N, C-alpha and C positions, 0 to 999 in steps of 0.2 A: 812538598814543594814550598819554597819560601823565596821571598824577594831578597836580592843582594843589596848591600848598601849602595852599590853603583846604580842600580835601577831606581832606588828611592831618591838618591841625590839627583839623578837625571830628571825625574818627574818634578821634584821640588825646584830645581834650577830652572826648568822650562816654565813652571808656573810663575816663578819670580820674574822671569823675563817677560812673560805674557802680561803680567800685572803692571809692568812699567809702561806699556803702550808706547814704546819708543819708535821713532820714525827712522832711526839710523842705528848703527852698531852700538852695543852697550858693552863696556869693559867687564871682563869676567869678575874682577874683584868686587865691582858694584853688585853684580848678580849674587855672588857668594855671600856678601855681607847682608843682603836683604833677608836671607833665610838662615844665616849663621852656618853656612856650609864651608868645608875646607877648600880654599881656592885651588891648591895644587891638585887635589883629587878631582875637583870639578873640571879643571882644565883638561885632564885626561878624558873624562866622560864627554865633555862638550866636543872634543876632537872626534870621538866615536860618532856622536850625533851629527857632526858636520860631514863625516865620511858617508853617513847614511842619508845625507841630503835632507835632514830635518832642520839643520841650522846652516847658516853661511858664516864663515870665519873671515875676518878682515885683519890685515896686518898694517903696520905703518902708523901714521898719525891718526887714522880713523880706526885703529884696532878695536876689535871686540867681536861680538856675535849678534846676529839677528836671525829671525826665522827665514827659512828658505821658501816657505809658502804659508798661506793662511793657517792659523792654528786649528780651525775647524776641519782641516784636511790632514791633520796629524793624529794618528790613533795611538792609544796606549800600547797596542801590539807592536807598532813600529818602534816605539821608544824602547819597549822591553827587548825586542830582537836586536836593536842597534847596540845595546849594552851586553846582553846575555848570549846572543846568537839565536838561531832558529829554535822555536818552541816545538820540540819533537822528542819522542822517547828515544833514549840512547840504547842502541842494540847491544853495546858492550856491557852495559849495566844489567840488562834484562836477560841476556843470553847465559845459559848455564848448561852443564853437561846433562843434568837430569831433565831440564825443562825444554830441551831442544832449541831450535832457532827462536830468537825473540819474536819475530813476526808471526810465528805459529802458536805461541803460548796464549792461553786464555787471559792470563794476567796482562800480557803486553797489549792485547786487543782492547781490554777495558781501560788500561792506562792511556793508550792512544786516543780512545774515545773521550776520556776525561780531558786530556790536553786540547783536543780539538774544540771541545765546548768552552774551555777557558779562553782559547785563542779567539773564538767567535765573539765572546763577550768583550774581550779587550779591543778587538777590531771595531766594535760598535760604539766605543767611547772615545770621543775626541778630546784633545787638550782643552779646547774651548769649553767642554762640558765641566771641566774641573775648576775653571777660573770665573 
């Protein structure tokens, strides 16, 4: 298991935004420049974070992004799942003709247990803990 660039950029972009302590929307270009992130890719990621209600997106003269709620209420698990999707073992990857159904295999059960432990750890870390 490894983190995608999307998740890494999401966390870095959110940390940059949190560090600005802005009272209104901040333009994406400013956020990207703070951490040297590619603005076009960050725009896609911030769109995902806005759909997940982690960020609010503003258009028009006040365009930009700001947090939808206090950063102490935003967990690393929420950020991960907003970018990557739910943290769960994939049945199609673990299912095989010899191993039976994924939910029945010993490997699947252990993998699922490990993912739940990781999810619990990520859920216990807020964005505020990182800034």
